[in-house]
C-alpha positions as CSV (number, residue, x, y, z in Angstrom):
1,M,-22.4,6.8,33.2
2,Q,-19.2,6.2,31.1
3,H,-19.4,6.2,27.3
4,Q,-18.7,2.7,25.8
5,D,-16.9,2.8,22.5
6,L,-17.7,0.8,19.7
7,P,-15.4,-2.1,18.2
8,V,-13.0,-1.0,15.4
9,K,-13.1,-4.4,13.8
10,P,-16.2,-4.4,11.7
11,Y,-15.7,-0.8,10.2
12,A,-12.0,-1.9,9.6
13,T,-12.9,-5.1,8.0
14,N,-15.7,-3.9,5.6
15,F,-13.6,-0.8,4.2
16,G,-10.6,-2.8,4.3
17,V,-12.1,-5.3,2.1
18,I,-13.6,-2.2,0.0
19,Y,-10.1,-0.8,-0.2
20,G,-8.2,-3.9,-1.3
21,G,-11.0,-4.5,-3.9
22,Y,-10.7,-1.1,-5.3
23,S,-6.7,-1.3,-5.4
24,I,-7.1,-4.6,-7.2
25,L,-9.7,-3.0,-9.7
26,I,-7.0,0.1,-10.4
27,M,-4.3,-2.8,-11.0
28,V,-6.3,-4.9,-13.3
29,L,-7.4,-1.9,-15.3
30,L,-4.1,-0.5,-15.6
31,Y,-2.8,-4.0,-16.9
32,A,-5.9,-4.5,-19.2
33,F,-5.4,-1.1,-21.0
34,N,-1.7,-1.0,-20.8
35,L,-1.5,2.0,-19.1
36,E,1.5,3.0,-17.1
37,S,1.1,4.4,-13.4
38,N,1.3,8.4,-13.7
39,T,1.0,11.4,-11.8
40,A,-2.9,11.9,-12.4
41,I,-3.6,8.3,-11.8
42,S,-1.4,8.3,-8.2
43,I,-3.3,11.6,-7.2
44,F,-6.8,10.0,-8.1
45,N,-5.7,6.8,-5.9
46,F,-4.7,9.1,-3.1
47,I,-7.7,10.7,-3.2
48,I,-9.6,7.5,-3.3
49,T,-7.6,6.4,-0.3
50,V,-8.7,9.5,1.9
51,A,-12.3,9.1,0.9
52,I,-12.6,5.4,2.1
53,V,-10.7,6.1,5.4
54,W,-12.3,9.3,6.1
55,Y,-15.7,7.9,5.6
56,A,-15.0,4.8,7.5
57,I,-14.2,7.0,10.4
58,H,-17.0,9.2,9.8
59,L,-19.6,6.4,10.1
60,Y,-17.9,5.2,13.2
61,K,-18.0,8.6,14.6
62,I,-21.9,8.8,13.8
63,D,-22.6,5.3,15.1
64,N,-20.4,5.8,18.3
65,E,-23.0,8.8,19.2
66,G,-20.5,11.5,18.0
67,Q,-17.7,10.3,20.0
68,I,-14.1,9.5,18.6
69,D,-10.7,10.0,19.5
70,L,-7.3,10.1,17.7
71,T,-6.3,6.6,18.8
72,T,-9.3,5.2,17.6
73,S,-8.8,6.9,14.4
74,I,-5.5,5.8,13.9
75,K,-6.5,2.5,14.8
76,L,-9.3,2.4,12.1
77,G,-6.6,4.2,9.4
78,L,-3.9,1.1,10.0
79,A,-6.5,-1.8,10.3
80,I,-8.0,-0.7,7.0
81,G,-4.5,-0.6,5.5
82,V,-3.5,-3.8,7.0
83,I,-6.7,-5.5,5.4
84,G,-6.6,-3.8,2.1
85,G,-3.0,-4.1,1.9
86,L,-3.0,-7.9,2.9
87,I,-5.4,-8.3,-0.2
88,Y,-3.7,-6.3,-2.5
89,G,-0.6,-7.6,-1.6
90,G,-1.7,-11.1,-2.2
91,Y,-3.0,-10.2,-5.7
92,N,-0.1,-8.3,-6.6
93,Y,2.0,-11.3,-5.9
94,I,-0.2,-13.4,-7.8
95,H,-0.1,-10.9,-10.8
96,Y,3.9,-10.7,-10.9
97,E,4.3,-14.3,-10.4
98,W,2.0,-15.7,-12.9
99,I,-0.1,-12.9,-15.2
100,E,2.6,-10.5,-15.8
101,P,6.3,-12.4,-14.9
102,E,7.6,-10.5,-17.9
103,L,7.8,-7.2,-15.8
104,I,9.8,-9.0,-13.2
105,T,12.0,-10.2,-15.9
106,E,12.4,-6.6,-17.2
107,M,13.1,-5.1,-14.0
108,K,15.8,-7.6,-13.5
109,M,17.4,-6.9,-16.6
110,T,17.4,-2.9,-16.0
111,N,18.8,-3.6,-12.4
112,E,21.6,-5.6,-13.9
113,A,22.3,-3.1,-16.5
114,E,22.5,-0.3,-13.7
115,M,24.2,-2.6,-11.3
116,E,27.2,-3.2,-14.0
117,A,27.7,0.5,-14.7
118,L,27.7,1.3,-10.9
119,I,30.2,-1.2,-10.6
120,E,32.3,-0.1,-13.6
121,R,32.1,3.5,-12.2
122,Q,33.1,2.7,-8.8
123,Q,36.1,0.2,-9.8
124,M,34.5,-2.5,-7.1
125,S,36.3,-5.5,-6.2
126,E,34.8,-8.8,-7.3
127,E,33.5,-9.6,-3.8
128,E,31.8,-6.2,-3.7
129,A,30.6,-6.4,-7.3
130,Q,28.8,-9.9,-6.8
131,M,27.4,-9.0,-3.3
132,T,25.9,-5.5,-5.3
133,R,24.3,-8.0,-7.9
134,D,22.8,-10.2,-5.4
135,M,21.1,-7.7,-3.7
136,S,19.6,-6.2,-6.9
137,G,18.5,-9.2,-8.1
138,A,16.5,-9.5,-4.4
139,F,14.6,-6.3,-4.9
140,A,13.2,-7.4,-8.4
141,S,10.7,-10.4,-7.3
142,P,6.8,-10.6,-6.8
143,F,7.5,-11.1,-3.1
144,T,9.3,-8.0,-2.6
145,L,6.7,-5.9,-4.6
146,A,3.7,-7.1,-2.7
147,T,5.5,-6.6,0.5
148,L,6.5,-3.0,-0.8
149,S,2.6,-2.3,-1.8
150,L,1.4,-3.5,1.6
151,L,4.1,-1.6,3.6
152,S,3.1,1.6,1.0
153,I,-0.8,1.1,1.9
154,I,-0.2,0.8,5.7
155,F,1.6,4.2,5.8
156,K,-0.7,5.8,3.7
157,T,-3.7,5.0,5.8
158,F,-2.1,5.5,9.0
159,L,-1.0,9.2,7.6
160,V,-4.9,9.6,6.5
161,G,-6.1,8.0,10.0
162,L,-3.9,10.4,11.8
163,I,-4.8,13.3,9.8
164,V,-8.6,12.6,9.8
165,G,-8.7,11.9,13.5
166,M,-7.1,15.1,14.3
167,V,-9.6,17.0,12.5
168,K,-12.8,14.9,13.4
169,R,-11.6,14.1,17.1
170,N,-13.8,15.4,20.2
171,N,-11.9,17.7,22.4
C-alpha cells in the first residue's frame, strides 16, 4: 500500500497568512516608534522566518505520518513565502504610497544627488546622463519597493524550506 501525501495548500495558506501578518506588524511597529531597521531587528526577523517555516514543515510531517521529502519542504517554504510576501508586498505598497510617501520623496532626492555626482565623475554624455537619471527614479517607487519585498521574502523562505527540508526529510 502506497503512502498518500497530504496537500500542502492548507499549511501554506495558514502559515503564509501568519507570516504576512507578522511582517506587517513589524513594519507598523518600526514606523510607529520611528525606528530604523538595524542588524538586531534583521536577525530577529530572520529567526522568526525560520521558526514559521520550520513549524509549518514540522506540523506537516507530523500530520503526514512522519513522512516528508525535500521537494515538499521546498514547496511549503516557497508557498508560505508567496502568500506572506503578497500580503506584505500589498501592505508595503499601501504604506509607501499613502502612509509614508515622504520616504519615497527622500529616496528620490538622495538618488538624484548620487546620480548627479556619478554623472559628474564619469563625465557622461547628455544622453547617458538622462538614461541614468531615468533608471534611478524607477527604483524609488512604492511598486518597486513592494516587488523587492516580495522577492526577498520568497528567496528567504525558499532557502529556509530547503535547509529545514534537508534536516527533516526521510532518507
